[in-house]
N, C-alpha and C positions, 0 to 999 in steps of 0.2 A: 848778726847777719840780718839785713833788712829785707823786707818784702817789697818788690817793685810795684808800681801803680797797677799793673795788670794782674796782680795776685800771684806772681811768680817770684821765686827766690833768686836773688842776685848771687852769682857764684864766680866772680871774676878770677879768684885764686884757684878754683877747682877743688876746694876743700870739701864741699858738699858731695860732689860727684865721687871723690876718693872714698869718703866714708860710706856712701851707699854701696860702692863696690866692696868694701870691707864687710858690710852686712851680708851681701849676697854670697861672698866667699865663705863666711862663717856658717851660713845655712847650708852650703854645699849643694845648691840647686842651680839649674840652668837659668838664664835670663828669662826665657819664656815661662818657666814654672814660677819664678819670682813675680813676674808680671801678673800671672794668674792669681797668686796669693794676695797681692795688693790691689787686685781688680783694676788693672791698668792696661791700656793698649800696648802690646809688646813693642810696636814701632815707636811709640812715644817714649817708652823706657830706653830703647836703643838710642834715640836721638838725644835724650837727656844725658845719658852716660857718655855720649860722644861729643857733648858740648854744643850741639846745634839747637837745643831746646832747654829751657829752664824748668825745673820741677816746680809744681804749685805747692803751696803750704799744705793743702789737704793731702797731696801725695806724700809729702815728707812725714806727715802725721801717721799715715797708714804704713809707711816703711818702718818708722820707729816702732809702731805697735807690733808689726809682724816680726821684726828683727829682735825685739826685746831690748831695745836701746832707748836712751833718752833723746827726746826731740832736740833739746838744746845741743847735745853732743853732735848730732847730725848736722846742725846748722853752724858748727864751728866752735862751740864752747870747748874749753880744755878738758872737761870732765871725761873720764873713760865711760864706756857703755855700762849701764847699770846691770847688775845681775837680775835675772827674772824675778827672784824672790824679793828683791828690793823695790821693784817697781810695779808688781802686779799682785797686790794682796787679794783682789777679787778673782774668783774663778771665771775664766773665759773659755768658751768652747774651742775645740781643735780648729786651727786656722786663724785664730785671733778675732778681735772685735770687728774689723772691717768685713770679713767674710760672713760672720754671724749676721751683721746688719743686712748684707746683700741677700743672704739666704732667706731671712725673714721678710725682706721686701718682696722677693719673688713670690713667696707663699701668699702674702697679703694682696699683691696685685692679682694673682690668679683667683683669689677668693672674692675680691671686691672691685677690681679695676684700679688702674693707676691713680686716676683723679679722685677716687674715693678714699685713698689711703693717706692718712696724715702722718707726719713725722712722729707725733705723739703715739700713734698706733704702733709704729715700728719700734720706738723706744720701749714701749710697754712689752712688746713681744720679746725684746732682747734683755729685758730686766735692767734697763739703763735709763738715762735721761735724754730728752730731746736735744739738749746741748751736746751730749756725747755723740749723737748721730750727726749733728751739724759739724762737729769737730772733725769727723772723718769725711763727710760728704756735705759740703756747704749748701748745695741747692738740690731741688727736686730733679732737675734735668740730669745732674751728675749721678743721682741715685738711679734714675731710669737707665742711663747708659751703663752703669756698673751692673745693674740687675740683668740687663740684656747680654752684656759681655760674659757674665758668669754663666748664663744659660748656654751661650754659644760655646764656651770652653768645655762645659760638661758634655754637650752634644758631640763636640769634636773628639773628646776622649773616648766616649762610648763607641763612636763610629770606628775610630782607629783600632780599638781592641777587637772588635768583631771582624774588621777587614783583615787583620793580621792572622786571625785563626781560620778564615774561610778557605776551603780547598780550591775553589775556582771563582771566576768573576760572577757566575750566576749565583753562587752562594753569598758572595759579597753583596750583590744587589738585593737579595732576599733579606739579608741582615739589615740593610739600610731601610727597606720597606717596613720591617718589623719595628725598628726604632721610631719610625715616624707615625706608626699607628697608635692612637691614644688609648691604650688599654689600661695601663697602670695609673695610679694617682700622680706619680712623678711626670709621666708623659702628658697627662691631661693638664697638669699645672704649667708645664713648659709651653704647650700649645696656647693656653689662655694668655700667657705673657706675650707670645708672638702676635696674637690678635690685637692686644693693646698696642704693641709696637707698630703694627701696620697702620692703625688709626693715627698714632702720633707721628709716624714717618711722613704722612701726607701733609702735615702742617709744620714740621720742624726740620730744618735743613740738616742739623747735626745728627739727629736721630735717623734721618733719611740716609745719610752717608753710611751710618753703621748698618742699617738695613741692607743697603746696596752691597756692602762688603760681605755681609754674611751670605746673601743669596748668590753672589758671584762665587764664593768659596764652595757653597753647597752644590750648585749646579756643576762646577768643575769637578767635584768629587764623583758625582754621578756619571758625568761624561767620561772620566778616566776609567771607571769601572766598565762602561760600555765598550770603550776601546780595547781594554784587556780581554773582555769577553769575545769580541770579534776575532782578536788575535789567537785566542785559545780554541776557537771554533764552537763555543757554547752559545754564541749569539750570531745571527746572520748579519751581514753588513748593513749598517745604518749610519746616518749622519749623527755622530754622538752628541754634538751640541744641541741640535734641534730636538733629538729624542729626549735628552736630559731636560730641556725646557718643557716639553710636553708632559713628561712623567712627573716632574716636580710641581707643575701647575695642577695636575690631577691629584697629587697628594694633598696640596694646599686646599683645593676645593672640597675634597672628600672629608678631610679632617675638620674643616669649618662646619660641614653638615653634621658630622658626628657630635660636635660640641654644641651646635645651635638647635638641634632638633630632638624630638623625643626618642628614647632608646629603641623603641620598636620601629622607628622610621629608618634611620641610618645608624647602624651600630658599628663598632670597631671590626666585628667579623665581616660585615657587609663591605666595609672599606677595604679590608685586607683581601677579600676575595676579588674585588674589582681590580686591585693592583696586580694580583697574580694573573688575572685574565689578560691584563695589558702585557705582562711579560711573556705569557704563553703565545698570545696572538701576534705581538709585534716584534718579538726578539728571538724566541726559541727556534733553534735550527730544525727541529723535527716537525715544525708546522709549515704548511705551504706558504710561500710568499704571497701576500695579498695582491690581487690583480690591480694593475694600474689602469685607471679609466682615462681615456683620451677624450677631453671635452669637445674636440672638433668633430667627433664621430657621433652619429645618432643611431 
């Protein structure tokens, strides 16, 4: 099976797509979960399986690694999938080599910044070679996108777990606020990656699109919680989209101050208290509605 000039795998007969489907079926996971494991945009996986997009060679490599099959078999060779013991003599952490590379990339970006992290540093952290990193992620841009997507997926999973357990929309909103307050090492690491993403998004169209997608999803989540809260009577009526924009902007600004200033200046506790004050003053039904000022009156 030849690779086309654009770095994508030709699949006129559909053999590659069929074998990727076999891998997913054998793993017994959803398409979304499989996309998370191979660090791929779920919509790209869907289009590739549907025949409107070709897989890249790097994606095929990650699929083979995650599924425990031979890359040649995925590309149409007659060999059957190799058993894990036959093709993986070296111990690889849970999730496979691609996720290990991404996790270590996230850690190193948080510690040093994306532009200070070399592929050699990532390889050393994974106990492998730079060639192995390039094998799964050919370029730095692809690594950055994979690292950001992994953070997005982790964030979405934590949100969903807390929202499902919350008794009402107010508790849901407090859960979201707690998740966004950088108290733990993991939360701080994720925020530091976001800061690098913002800087990169201002200069890179592809990263900018990823940034836009994440924030559209994040604000929609907050707006949905606000709508539910109004319907449940725990929040007073507000414009959910405008209020979600204000609240997420406040979260971003405060988190940036927490990370960029001395601990005794703006702390996670200070940030959390300010966000709770916003909820109490702007949303809670047991607080009086702020008076509306008519600018035409003096």
